[in-house]
Backbone as CSV, one residue per row, in Angstrom:
resi,resn,N_x,N_y,N_z,CA_x,CA_y,CA_z,C_x,C_y,C_z
1,UNK,-19.673,-8.059,13.640,-19.196,-8.305,12.058,-18.548,-9.683,11.775
2,UNK,-18.796,-10.552,11.032,-18.145,-11.856,10.890,-16.718,-11.495,10.336
3,UNK,-16.096,-12.414,10.906,-14.626,-12.012,10.747,-14.103,-13.179,9.731
4,UNK,-13.983,-12.982,8.360,-13.676,-13.747,7.292,-12.836,-12.948,6.626
5,UNK,-12.105,-13.928,6.276,-10.729,-12.910,5.061,-11.445,-12.542,3.989
6,UNK,-10.810,-11.350,3.442,-11.361,-10.883,2.012,-10.705,-11.920,1.071
7,UNK,-11.525,-11.779,0.140,-10.830,-12.924,-1.021,-10.656,-11.618,-2.398
8,UNK,-9.895,-10.572,-1.986,-8.712,-9.853,-3.096,-7.815,-9.525,-2.941
9,UNK,-7.221,-9.122,-3.630,-5.677,-8.796,-3.746,-5.425,-7.499,-4.149
10,UNK,-4.618,-6.571,-3.773,-4.648,-5.486,-3.831,-3.254,-5.480,-5.178
11,UNK,-3.485,-4.774,-6.190,-2.953,-4.751,-7.424,-1.979,-3.938,-7.661
12,UNK,-0.663,-4.511,-7.737,0.593,-3.763,-8.132,0.254,-3.260,-9.550
13,UNK,0.132,-1.760,-9.720,-0.255,-1.643,-10.764,1.312,-0.720,-11.336
14,UNK,2.022,0.134,-10.885,2.841,0.422,-11.134,4.170,0.691,-10.242
15,UNK,5.572,0.425,-10.469,6.660,0.827,-9.708,7.321,1.891,-10.563
16,UNK,7.583,3.108,-10.290,8.689,3.983,-10.700,9.570,4.158,-9.930
17,UNK,10.528,4.963,-10.285,11.746,5.882,-9.664,11.568,7.404,-9.989
18,UNK,11.384,8.067,-9.117,11.512,9.717,-9.321,12.348,10.091,-8.760
19,UNK,13.055,11.150,-9.640,14.047,11.799,-8.853,13.657,13.163,-8.219
20,UNK,14.019,12.967,-6.885,13.407,14.052,-5.926,14.347,14.616,-5.132
21,UNK,14.595,15.957,-5.184,15.718,16.581,-4.553,16.919,16.115,-4.508
22,UNK,17.040,15.541,-6.019,18.683,15.031,-6.483,18.722,13.483,-5.871
23,UNK,17.851,13.303,-5.035,17.792,11.629,-4.870,16.730,10.568,-5.590
24,UNK,17.045,9.583,-5.804,15.966,8.845,-6.299,15.457,8.090,-5.403
25,UNK,14.012,8.290,-5.893,13.124,7.863,-4.620,12.311,7.219,-5.121
26,UNK,12.127,5.847,-4.979,11.086,4.570,-5.105,9.582,5.136,-5.300
27,UNK,8.533,5.149,-5.769,7.338,5.356,-5.613,6.413,4.173,-6.407
28,UNK,6.111,3.460,-5.095,4.865,2.004,-5.168,3.622,2.927,-5.536
29,UNK,3.042,2.307,-6.852,1.543,2.674,-6.790,0.691,1.489,-7.083
30,UNK,-0.118,1.346,-5.809,-0.862,0.408,-5.671,-2.805,0.939,-5.607
31,UNK,-3.337,0.127,-6.660,-4.635,0.160,-6.830,-5.610,-0.909,-6.072
32,UNK,-6.362,-0.303,-4.945,-7.226,-1.295,-4.357,-8.783,-1.278,-4.730
33,UNK,-9.361,-2.066,-5.300,-10.567,-2.314,-5.861,-11.726,-2.282,-4.762
34,UNK,-11.576,-2.405,-3.293,-12.572,-2.321,-2.504,-12.421,-1.595,-1.493
35,UNK,-11.755,-0.473,-1.540,-11.189,0.241,-0.408,-12.378,0.533,0.888
36,UNK,-13.101,0.929,0.322,-14.353,1.514,1.699,-15.203,0.087,1.664
37,UNK,-15.615,-0.620,0.732,-16.484,-1.502,1.382,-15.642,-2.967,2.360
38,UNK,-14.576,-3.174,2.119,-13.821,-3.617,2.785,-13.106,-3.412,3.750
39,UNK,-13.585,-2.031,4.197,-12.718,-1.321,5.299,-11.012,-1.683,5.660
40,UNK,-10.764,-1.158,4.354,-9.476,-1.400,4.501,-8.402,-0.484,5.016
41,UNK,-7.242,-1.034,5.965,-6.747,-0.339,7.024,-5.539,-0.548,6.540
42,UNK,-4.808,-0.965,5.933,-3.470,-0.919,5.343,-3.296,-1.803,4.596
43,UNK,-1.913,-2.146,3.946,-1.367,-2.650,3.117,-0.119,-3.472,4.199
44,UNK,0.296,-4.752,3.913,1.411,-5.325,3.982,2.646,-5.844,3.123
45,UNK,3.607,-5.657,3.221,4.530,-6.092,1.443,5.185,-6.939,2.318
46,UNK,5.499,-8.189,1.398,5.957,-9.328,2.151,7.350,-9.561,0.909
47,UNK,8.140,-10.002,1.632,9.469,-10.399,0.822,9.204,-11.677,0.229
48,UNK,9.375,-11.695,-1.365,9.428,-13.489,-1.936,11.314,-13.907,-1.684
49,UNK,11.468,-15.159,-1.117,12.308,-15.974,-1.085,12.141,-16.200,-2.412
50,UNK,13.651,-16.945,-2.486,13.746,-17.659,-4.110,12.994,-19.019,-3.964
51,UNK,12.745,-19.518,-2.817,11.881,-20.819,-2.679,10.454,-20.936,-2.596
52,UNK,10.240,-19.384,-3.093,8.724,-19.316,-3.271,7.945,-18.876,-1.761
53,UNK,8.921,-18.860,-0.742,8.009,-18.374,0.590,8.141,-17.195,0.943
54,UNK,7.283,-16.544,1.535,7.216,-15.110,1.691,7.068,-14.832,2.915
55,UNK,7.808,-13.544,3.455,8.064,-13.298,4.797,7.329,-11.528,5.055
56,UNK,6.856,-11.360,5.957,6.249,-10.311,6.146,7.320,-9.161,6.181
57,UNK,7.278,-8.110,5.619,8.585,-7.128,5.461,8.016,-5.890,5.921
58,UNK,6.844,-5.287,5.708,6.499,-4.236,6.164,5.050,-3.994,6.345
59,UNK,4.409,-3.228,7.667,2.769,-3.072,7.660,2.969,-1.654,7.793
60,UNK,2.110,-1.386,6.639,1.876,0.224,6.083,0.111,0.440,6.630
61,UNK,-0.120,0.994,7.960,-1.386,1.504,8.322,-1.975,2.996,7.872
62,UNK,-3.359,2.629,7.227,-3.436,3.996,6.778,-4.224,4.703,7.624
63,UNK,-4.084,6.044,7.744,-4.800,6.719,8.778,-5.979,7.339,8.001
64,UNK,-6.970,7.973,8.719,-7.913,8.477,8.317,-8.050,9.721,7.149
65,UNK,-8.750,9.322,6.246,-9.002,10.103,4.751,-9.242,11.727,5.288
66,UNK,-8.557,12.362,5.051,-9.225,14.097,5.005,-8.953,14.911,3.733
67,UNK,-9.579,16.317,3.695,-9.653,16.931,2.872,-8.294,17.999,2.923
68,UNK,-7.789,18.003,1.548,-6.606,19.467,2.089,-7.165,20.666,1.603
69,UNK,-6.569,21.955,1.919,-7.286,23.237,1.702,-7.684,23.597,0.753
70,UNK,-7.581,22.510,-0.453,-8.325,23.025,-1.748,-9.613,21.739,-1.968
71,UNK,-9.643,21.121,-0.996,-10.849,19.908,-1.149,-11.239,18.552,-1.597
72,UNK,-9.317,18.355,-1.703,-8.968,17.449,-2.666,-8.538,16.414,-1.535
73,UNK,-9.100,15.096,-1.704,-9.123,13.848,-0.679,-7.550,13.237,-0.570
74,UNK,-7.039,13.491,0.886,-5.778,12.706,1.050,-6.010,11.446,1.777
75,UNK,-4.991,10.997,1.872,-4.952,9.733,2.715,-3.354,9.639,3.244
76,UNK,-3.523,9.408,4.608,-2.005,9.218,5.373,-1.469,8.002,5.744
77,UNK,-0.043,7.931,5.447,-0.054,6.161,6.015,1.360,6.675,7.079
78,UNK,1.129,5.179,7.774,2.413,5.616,8.904,3.145,3.965,8.670
79,UNK,4.261,3.649,9.122,4.979,2.607,9.440,6.378,2.657,10.265
80,UNK,6.652,1.710,10.757,7.794,1.682,11.623,8.945,1.704,10.837
81,UNK,9.911,2.606,10.960,11.326,2.386,10.469,12.248,2.810,11.091
82,UNK,13.418,1.755,11.704,14.567,2.213,13.101,14.040,2.540,14.085
83,UNK,12.998,1.852,14.727,12.397,2.342,15.650,11.419,3.584,15.794
84,UNK,11.445,4.045,14.589,10.510,5.528,14.576,9.420,5.027,13.676
85,UNK,8.298,6.141,14.187,6.947,5.657,13.334,7.228,6.971,12.236
86,UNK,7.083,6.721,10.946,6.955,7.866,9.698,5.425,7.916,9.920
87,UNK,5.474,9.130,9.097,3.509,9.024,8.737,4.241,10.125,7.023
88,UNK,3.121,9.901,6.096,3.214,10.630,5.520,1.972,10.752,4.453
89,UNK,1.560,11.991,4.123,0.087,12.052,3.541,0.249,12.223,2.022
90,UNK,-0.752,11.419,1.371,-0.595,11.768,-0.220,-2.044,11.820,-0.588
91,UNK,-2.151,11.998,-2.050,-3.422,12.503,-2.714,-4.162,11.055,-2.720
92,UNK,-5.623,10.702,-2.550,-5.881,9.619,-2.496,-6.690,9.483,-3.804
93,UNK,-6.669,9.283,-5.036,-7.023,8.843,-6.081,-8.142,7.859,-6.023
94,UNK,-9.430,8.578,-6.637,-10.398,7.546,-6.675,-11.115,7.270,-8.170
95,UNK,-11.263,5.999,-8.640,-11.854,5.959,-9.864,-13.208,6.564,-9.698
96,UNK,-13.512,7.629,-10.832,-14.904,8.018,-11.248,-15.937,6.892,-11.150
97,UNK,-15.705,6.291,-11.974,-16.687,4.842,-12.323,-16.917,4.092,-11.173
98,UNK,-16.084,4.011,-10.121,-16.260,3.145,-9.023,-15.374,3.860,-7.906
99,UNK,-16.290,4.720,-7.136,-15.444,5.477,-5.976,-14.740,4.261,-5.017
100,UNK,-15.371,2.930,-5.286,-14.908,1.916,-4.501,-13.050,1.814,-4.285
101,UNK,-12.965,1.804,-5.823,-11.318,1.699,-6.386,-10.431,2.772,-6.057
102,UNK,-9.544,2.273,-5.192,-8.638,3.494,-5.096,-7.702,3.082,-5.473
103,UNK,-6.652,4.240,-6.194,-5.210,4.293,-6.519,-4.372,5.333,-5.093
104,UNK,-3.535,4.225,-4.717,-2.498,4.868,-3.518,-1.009,5.355,-4.073
105,UNK,-0.480,5.760,-3.710,1.456,5.968,-4.200,1.843,6.286,-2.549
106,UNK,2.874,5.415,-2.343,3.956,4.951,-1.379,5.172,5.329,-1.689
107,UNK,5.621,6.422,-0.771,7.384,7.223,-1.184,7.986,6.450,-0.300
108,UNK,9.369,6.462,-1.002,10.363,5.962,0.196,9.873,4.898,1.332
109,UNK,9.836,3.901,0.984,9.070,2.757,2.024,10.832,2.317,1.969
110,UNK,11.161,1.832,3.441,12.606,1.267,3.747,12.430,-0.217,3.575
111,UNK,12.611,-0.505,1.987,12.596,-1.824,1.933,13.752,-2.021,1.237
112,UNK,14.635,-3.411,1.328,15.830,-3.415,0.446,15.312,-3.496,-1.295
113,UNK,16.246,-3.316,-1.947,15.912,-3.218,-3.435,16.765,-4.614,-3.803
114,UNK,15.956,-4.599,-5.210,16.016,-5.702,-6.061,15.766,-7.062,-5.235
115,UNK,14.810,-7.298,-4.562,14.257,-7.983,-3.808,12.556,-8.335,-4.242
116,UNK,12.269,-8.936,-4.884,10.938,-9.401,-4.900,9.696,-9.491,-3.965
117,UNK,8.876,-8.470,-4.000,7.884,-8.268,-3.423,6.350,-8.829,-3.946
118,UNK,5.750,-9.437,-3.010,3.922,-8.933,-2.801,3.021,-8.394,-2.048
119,UNK,1.892,-7.875,-2.279,1.566,-7.306,-1.363,-0.047,-7.940,-1.251
120,UNK,-0.356,-7.849,-0.028,-1.880,-7.934,0.727,-2.356,-6.719,1.429
121,UNK,-3.723,-6.471,1.200,-4.157,-5.369,2.799,-4.681,-6.204,3.377
122,UNK,-4.910,-5.548,4.752,-5.328,-6.109,5.790,-6.581,-5.427,6.501
123,UNK,-7.816,-5.416,6.732,-8.614,-4.745,7.569,-8.612,-5.634,9.163
124,UNK,-9.700,-5.253,9.491,-10.249,-5.680,10.993,-10.272,-7.169,11.049
125,UNK,-10.680,-7.975,10.007,-10.852,-9.164,9.851,-9.683,-10.088,9.503
126,UNK,-8.562,-9.609,9.067,-7.156,-9.854,8.691,-6.687,-9.793,7.262
127,UNK,-5.591,-10.631,6.618,-4.930,-10.058,5.521,-5.571,-10.673,4.312
128,UNK,-5.653,-9.957,3.689,-6.251,-10.689,2.030,-5.643,-11.488,1.735
129,UNK,-5.759,-12.131,0.260,-4.822,-13.018,-0.406,-3.681,-12.139,-0.678
130,UNK,-2.500,-12.611,-1.024,-1.618,-12.110,-1.949,-1.440,-11.544,-2.840
131,UNK,-1.312,-10.689,-3.388,-1.101,-10.103,-4.938,-0.775,-11.508,-5.749
132,UNK,-0.904,-11.766,-7.154,-0.483,-12.357,-7.533,0.663,-11.839,-8.456
133,UNK,0.547,-10.479,-8.528,1.948,-10.069,-9.610,3.009,-9.721,-8.166
134,UNK,4.174,-10.107,-8.770,5.199,-9.129,-7.832,5.951,-8.654,-8.153
135,UNK,6.819,-7.440,-7.621,7.294,-6.310,-8.059,8.699,-6.570,-7.286
136,UNK,9.404,-5.222,-8.200,11.006,-5.144,-7.497,11.045,-3.668,-7.563
137,UNK,11.785,-3.425,-6.192,11.906,-1.651,-6.089,12.953,-1.395,-6.611
C-alpha cells in the first residue's frame, strides 16, 4: 500500500451538551466522509493555542464495527485517560446516499473545556489534514 497522507478532514458537524444522569456530558458529533474507503482507524483532537499552533490533545482509536442485538451497526472507540484505557460503544450512522460517509458521536472525552480544538483522522498511512473548523467543548 502506498503510504500517502489522505487529503480530507473530518468535519465537525455539531457539539452538544446533553444532561445524562444529572450531569452535563459533552457530545462531539463528527462526520467522516470516507470512513471505509480510507480505512480510517481513529480521530485525533488537536488543541489550538492563541498563536495558531496546534498540539495533539487526544487520540481516539476505533474498534472493529459490530452489530447489536437488533442488527444495528455499532462502532467502539477507545482512548487513554489518567493511565486507564476507556472503551465506549455507540451507534454508527451511515449516510443512506453514501454509506462511506459516517456520523460518529463521542461522549465524555477527557478534554479541558473552553479550549478551541480541531480534528484529523488517521489510518495506517498517517494523519489527514486538520479540519478547517474549530470547536469548543
